N, C-alpha and C positions, 0 to 999 in steps of 0.2 A: 525626632529632632535631627538625627543624623540625615535622614531623607530630606528635610526642609533646607538643610545646609547644602546638600548637594544640588538641589533645585536652583538656589540662589546663585551658587558657583556656575552653574550651566548657564543661567540667565546672563550672567556677568560675561561669560565667556563668548555668548552670542552677539552681545552688543559690542564688545571689544572687537570681534572679527567683523562686525557690519561696519564699524568706523575705520579698522585698519586696512581693509580691502581696497576702498577707493583711494586711500592715502598712498597705497602701495602703488596703485595704477597712476596716480598722478605724479609719483616720484619719479617714473620712468621718463615722464615727459617734462621735467622740472627745469632743465637746462634751456636757455634762451637760444634759438636758432640764429646764427651769424652767417650771412652770405655776402659775396661780392659778385657784381654782374657788370657786364658792359653789352652793348648792342651796336650792331652795324649792318650795313647793306652787303649782301654776299658778294657782289661784283667789286667791291672795294675792301674785300677783307686783306687784312695784313698778315704777314708771317707769324709764325709761333712766338717768336722772342719780342716782337712789337705788341702783340695781344697780351701776352704775359705781363709785359711792362705796364701796360694800360689796366691791366687787371689790379695788379699791385697797387697802383696809384689811387685806384678807386675808393671811396670810403666804404667801409664795412656797413650793412645794414643789420641792426639788431631786431630780429622778429620773435613773435609769440613762440613760446616752446611747441616743438612739434607734436601734433595730436595724432596719435596712432591708434586710438580705440574709437569705435563708433561706425557710422555708415557714411557713404558719400553719394552725390548725385552725379548722373552721367550726362554727358553732352547730348542735348536734344535740339533739333531744329526749332526756330521760333518763326511765327508768322506774324508777329506784332509790327505795327508800324509806329515809328517814333515821331511825333509831330515836328520836332525841330529840325529834322532833315528830310531829304526827299528818298531815301533808301526804303526798300522793302527787304529786310534783312535776310528773310529765309531763301532769297533768290539772287538779289542783286549785289551782294557781297559774300565771298565764300573762301575758304581755305582749300586750295586745290591739292596741295600736298605738305607734309612736314617730315623732317628727318631729325634724329639725334645723333651726336658725335661723342664718343668717350675719349677724353683727352690724357688726363694724368691720373697714374695710379702709382705712388710711391713704393709701396711694399710688396708689390707683384702679386697680391692676392685676388686679383680680378675684380676688384671693387674700387670705383673711381670717385676722386673727390672733385674733379674739375669736367665739365661737360658743356655741350652748346646744343641749342634747339634752333633749327632753320625753318622758316615759315614762308610758304608761297601762297600769298592771298590774291585773289582775283576780283574784279568788279566789272559789272556789265556797263559802266560808265568809263569815260576817258581816264578818269583818275579819281582816287578818294584818299583821305587822309585819315590814317588808323594808327593805333597802338596796341600792344599785346599785354595781357597780364598772365603769368604762369603760376603753376600749382604742383605740387608733390604730393603723391599719396603714398604713404609707408606701408606697402604689403597689403593694399586693398583697404586701408584705414580712410579716413576723411581727408578731403583736400586742404593742403596747407599752402598759402600764398608764398611765393619766394622770389619773384622778381617782375619787374615792369620795363617794357621796352622803351626806347625812344619813340617819337612820332616819326611815322613813315608814310610817303606816298606810294600807293599801288597804281599801276597802269594797266587798265584792261586786263588782258590775260597774260601778260609779259612774264616771261621767267627771269628778267633781268632785275626785277625789283624784290626778290626774295630777301628777308631780312633775318638776322641772327642775333639770339640772346645767348650770350657765353657766361657760365656761372661757376663759381668756386664755392664750394661747401665748407665753410671755415669751422663751424662748431654746432652741435645740436643735432646731428643727423647720424644714427647708429647704422652699421653695416645692414643692407638689406635690399630688396628689390622695389625699385620706386615706378609708379605711373607718373606720366605729365599730363596736365591738362593745360589747353590754350584757350584764353579768352580774348576775343577781339572787340575792340572799341572804337566809336568815331572819336577822331583827335579834336575835331571842332568844338563838339558839345558833350563828350564824355558819355554818350550813351552806348549801352551794351549792344553789340552786334550780333555774335554767336560764340559757340565753344567748340572744342575740338579735341579729343582725347584718345586713350588707348582703344577703345572700342571702334574709332574711326580710323585709325593707323596703328599697326602693331609696332612701328619704330618708336611710339611713346609708351610702350609697355615693358614692365619688368627690367628696368635699367638698373645694373649693379652699381650701387652709390653709397658713399659713406663720406663723412666729413674728414677734413685734413688732420684732425686729432687722431682718430681712428687709423688713418692712412699712414702712420708713423712717419711724420714729416722729419725725423732727426735722421732719418736713413741717410747714409752718404752719397748714394746715387739716386736720383729721381728717374722713375720709369715714365716716360711721356710719350705717348704714341695717339694717333687719331683712329678711332675705329667708328667709321661712319655706319650707323644703323639706318639705312634707307630702305623704304619699302613702298615702292611706287604702285605695287599691285594689291596692297591692302591684305597680303597673305601672311603667313606665320614665319617666314624665313629670319626675321630680325630676332625673333625669340630664340631660335635654335642656335644662331650666331653668337648672341650674347651668352647663352648657357655653355657653349664650348669654350669660350674665352674664360669665362668663371671658373669652369672646371680645371683648366690648365693653371689658372692662377693658385687654385686650392692645393694642387698636386705639388706646385712648385714651392709652395709655402711648407708643406709636410716634408718635402724633401730635403729642406735646409736643416 
């Protein structure tokens, strides 16, 4: 009888554990993600005060909770021809370069709640009309949508038509290292063009980010500086650069 009771209790424990485990995993991601984003052409970029005011006045976007468990797809070239346009997207439109800039860190811990992504897209034609969707991956997890740019004209291979998406993570993003994925779309018809991510450019890899709740917004003095993580040679300098600043931030936190 005692042996039967033990078996029943063991079976109950297994069932409870199988139910509790996914619930515990979901609880980590239960908070809705909240972001604010603005976009602008690089050569029309305003000063920090003006950009911050524009970001403050922008309506917050409430997104699905951050998904941090699972797999993600990487950027791949596409050879598809979309009938509604004349573009052969694998060659006629491309992203020549991208860079990220870390902007605001309130609590000096090396993790930033505000950042921007600059995109230099090129076309073989005289011009093209595009927009970008941006995604974050929390420490290698699935891609999570967080921002859409305005529509932008790109002109041949000009460097003067680069555009920037600047974002403030308001809530739902725990401290960690985030990768960024850029998806480019045709603005006239909404057709997907291409994607560009951390394996294409290391400046989109392992950015130390957190939301403004974690970033201790009650701090009396805000630490705001711009660290440009540019990598024109597709090397690994950007990762070492970020790591050094993160280490400095953590040492300063422990020293307090």
